[in-house]
Structures are given as structure tokens and as C-alpha cells.
C-alpha positions in Angstrom: 26.2 -29.5 -27.8 23.1 -27.4 -28.0 21.1 -29.8 -25.8 23.7 -29.8 -23.0 23.7 -26.0 -23.0 20.0 -25.9 -22.8 20.0 -28.3 -19.8 22.4 -25.9 -18.0 20.6 -22.7 -18.8 18.5 -22.5 -15.6 21.5 -23.5 -13.4 23.6 -20.8 -15.1 20.9 -18.3 -14.2 21.4 -19.2 -10.6 25.1 -19.0 -10.9 24.9 -15.5 -12.5 22.6 -14.4 -9.7 24.9 -15.6 -7.0 28.1 -14.3 -8.5 26.6 -10.9 -9.4 25.1 -10.6 -5.8 28.4 -11.7 -4.3 30.2 -8.9 -6.2 27.5 -6.4 -5.3 27.4 -7.0 -1.6 31.1 -6.2 -1.2 30.3 -2.6 -2.2 28.1 -2.3 0.9 30.5 -4.2 3.2 33.3 -1.8 2.2 31.2 1.3 3.0 30.1 0.0 6.4 32.8 -2.3 7.6 35.9 -1.4 5.6 36.2 -4.8 4.1 37.4 -5.1 1.5 38.9 -1.7 1.1 38.3 1.3 3.3 35.2 2.2 5.3 33.6 5.6 4.7 34.5 7.7 7.8 31.5 9.0 9.7 29.0 7.3 7.4 25.5 8.4 8.3 22.8 5.7 7.7 20.4 8.1 6.2 22.9 9.8 3.9 23.0 9.0 0.2 26.0 6.8 0.7 24.5 5.2 3.8 21.3 4.2 2.0 23.4 3.0 -1.0 25.3 0.8 1.4 22.1 -0.6 2.9 20.7 -1.4 -0.5 23.9 -3.1 -1.5 24.0 -5.2 1.7 20.3 -6.1 1.9 19.6 -6.7 -1.8 23.0 -8.4 -2.2 22.2 -10.8 0.7 18.7 -11.6 -0.6 20.0 -12.2 -4.2 22.8 -14.5 -3.0 20.3 -16.8 -1.3 17.6 -16.2 -3.9 14.9 -14.9 -1.5 12.4 -12.3 -2.8 14.6 -12.4 -5.8 12.5 -10.4 -8.3 11.8 -7.6 -5.8 15.5 -7.4 -4.7 16.7 -7.5 -8.3 14.2 -4.7 -9.3 15.4 -2.5 -6.5 19.1 -3.3 -7.1 18.7 -2.6 -10.9 17.0 0.8 -10.2 19.6 1.6 -7.6 22.4 0.9 -10.1 20.7 3.0 -12.8 20.4 5.9 -10.3 24.0 5.4 -9.2 25.2 5.6 -12.8 23.3 8.9 -13.5 23.9 10.5 -10.1 27.4 9.3 -9.3 29.0 9.0 -12.7 27.2 11.0 -15.4 26.4 14.0 -13.2 29.9 14.3 -12.0 31.9 13.5 -15.2 29.4 13.6 -18.1 29.9 11.2 -21.0 26.5 9.5 -20.8 27.1 7.0 -23.6 30.7 6.2 -22.6 30.7 4.5 -19.1 34.4 3.7 -19.5 35.1 7.5 -19.5 33.1 8.2 -16.3 34.0 5.1 -14.3 30.4 3.7 -14.4 31.0 0.4 -16.1 30.2 -1.6 -13.0 27.0 0.3 -12.4 25.8 -0.2 -15.9 26.6 -4.0 -15.9 25.0 -4.5 -12.5 21.9 -2.6 -13.6 21.3 -4.8 -16.6 22.3 -8.1 -14.9 19.8 -7.3 -12.1 17.2 -6.2 -14.7 17.6 -9.5 -16.5 17.3 -11.4 -13.2 14.1 -9.5 -12.4 12.5 -10.8 -15.6 14.1 -14.3 -15.7 13.7 -15.1 -12.0 16.0 -16.7 -9.5 16.8 -20.0 -11.2 16.5 -23.4 -9.6 19.2 -23.0 -6.9 17.4 -20.5 -4.7 15.2 -20.2 -1.6 12.4 -18.9 -3.9 12.5 -22.1 -6.0 12.5 -24.3 -2.9 9.6 -22.4 -1.4 7.5 -22.7 -4.6 8.0 -26.5 -4.5 6.7 -26.8 -1.0 
């Protein structure tokens, strides 16, 4: 049992990266394109929400394919930490209780991306393919 889990550990890192980035990128697409959900009317690219959407789109796309993974994960992690404190704690308080301020996703994304920053992209990534060449 333990040996089969160990064999799959690097692959599961790649799967975690892909699934987290897939979920993350939809936040940006909904802000800019209204899919899924509703677009933000009159979204300015240099507004706080506009920059948030760009980070979600660009970092999400890079993380899905595993290109510049550590840098994209570092930026995404910091962005999610800022989103938690600016968008959730500042507005509703309850720093230690994200379920009370609606910030569970921001906290989880923050720590998943922080883990990916330290662990790397996994074997199923453009970064891994580039390092073999």
C-alpha cells in the first residue's frame, strides 16, 4: 500500500496543481467574460478587481500547463492572501474564522499555491519537460 502511494505522489502533485489552477482561472473568466457566472459591469483593467482578474487568468493558465510554475504559484499565493485580508477580513472581520467571512476559498488557494511554490510543478508540466531537454 505505502509503496503504491509513494509512486503516485509526484503525479498527484501535478493533478493538485492542475485542478487548483482550473478552479482558480474561472474566477478571472467570470470577472472578464461572464463565464461562469456574471461579468463585472464596466470592469477597468487597472482597478483592484481588474488586476485581480488578470492575476487569476494569467497565473491560472500558467499553473494549468505548468509553465513558470514556482513564480506563478508564489504570485497566486500572495494574491490569495491579500484577497483574504482585503476582501474578507477587512469587510467582515473574523480573522481566524474564514467560514464566517466567506474567505475559505481564498485561504485554501493561498496554501495550495504556497505548497506548489515549494514542491514544484510535478512531472506532468511544461517545466518538467523543459528541464529534461
